[in-house]
C-alpha positions, 0 to 999 in steps of 0.5 A: 808220119805225125798226124800234125803234118798237114797233108801231101808234105812228108820227106824232108818237111814232116813235121814230128812229135804232138807240138806244133813248132813256133813262129816268131812275129815279124817287127814292126818297122812302126811301133820301132820307129814310135819308141824311138819318137818317144826317145827322143822326145825324152831326152829333150824334155830332160833338157829342156828340165834343166837348163829352167832349172838353172835359170831358176837358181842364176837369175837373181845372180844374174841380175844382182852383176846387172845391177853391179854394172848400171847402178841401181836405182836402190843406190841412187835414192839412198845415196840421195837420200841418206839417212838422218839417223847415220848424221847421229849416230842413231838407229831407227829405235832409238840405241846408241852401240858401242861407237855411235856409228858416227864415221868422223869429224870433230868430237867434244872430247870427255872432259867437254861434256857434262854427265848427270847420272840417275838411279832409275834402278832398286839397287843403291849407290848405283848413280854415285860409283858409275858417276866415279867411274865417269870423273875418272874417265874423263867425265866432268860430273853434274847431278848424281842421284835418284832417276826422276818419277818419270824414268825412275823404275821405268827403264828396260835398257841398259840406260837412257841418254837425255840431252839437247837436240843439238847433243846428237852430233856427238855428246850422244855418241862420246858418253856411247862409247861407255856404256853398251846398248843405252836408248838416246831421246832428246828433250827441250832444256836449253843446257848442253849438260847430258844426263845419263838414267841408268837402267834395268838392264845396266851392269856394268860400264864397258871396259876402258880400255874397250870404250877407249878404242871405240871412241877413237873409230870414232874419229875415224871416218869409216872407208867406202865399202869396197867393190860398191856397185852405186854410183859417186 
């Protein structure tokens, strides 16, 4: 009999060897309940977080759909208070892009526009060459020479178009198809002639075929964008 055998126990209950048998601890039912509850809570938090992320990334598009359906205040303000520059085809920076941004209406023909060409750069003969090319394209040419002192060597853009306030309704747009990035400015003159002051950024006039396309586009009204959310 081993020394590990308790007194009074023998036979089939006899313990042999020199080590006690390893007894397993009974599982705690409370611990299992806490574990199950923690797992359910963790899954719930993951699901809630996923829904929040979906709302964040889809919230803007949903708001846009609502605006498109009901018409926003921004659209209504845009309809009631159109930009004054849209009429003249000028941007806020005072620059006239190729085409001028006019959306239809009766435009003056190049033959009805008298252009005075002035050179504000240090390149000689630029005003004369430009005037000849504009004359070939149908414009009437007035004075040709160096720019006035207030503009001489001070125009950084491709050019500057000067004219009476009424010139912005058509003449600026028509002449603006011949060169890209020209600035526009009104002065107190009474006549309908326009001054083209060639600036340091000038390289050449727009190719005539491109200028003709831009001029033809000016006479056609721009179609309203499809699917516009604004109420008319």
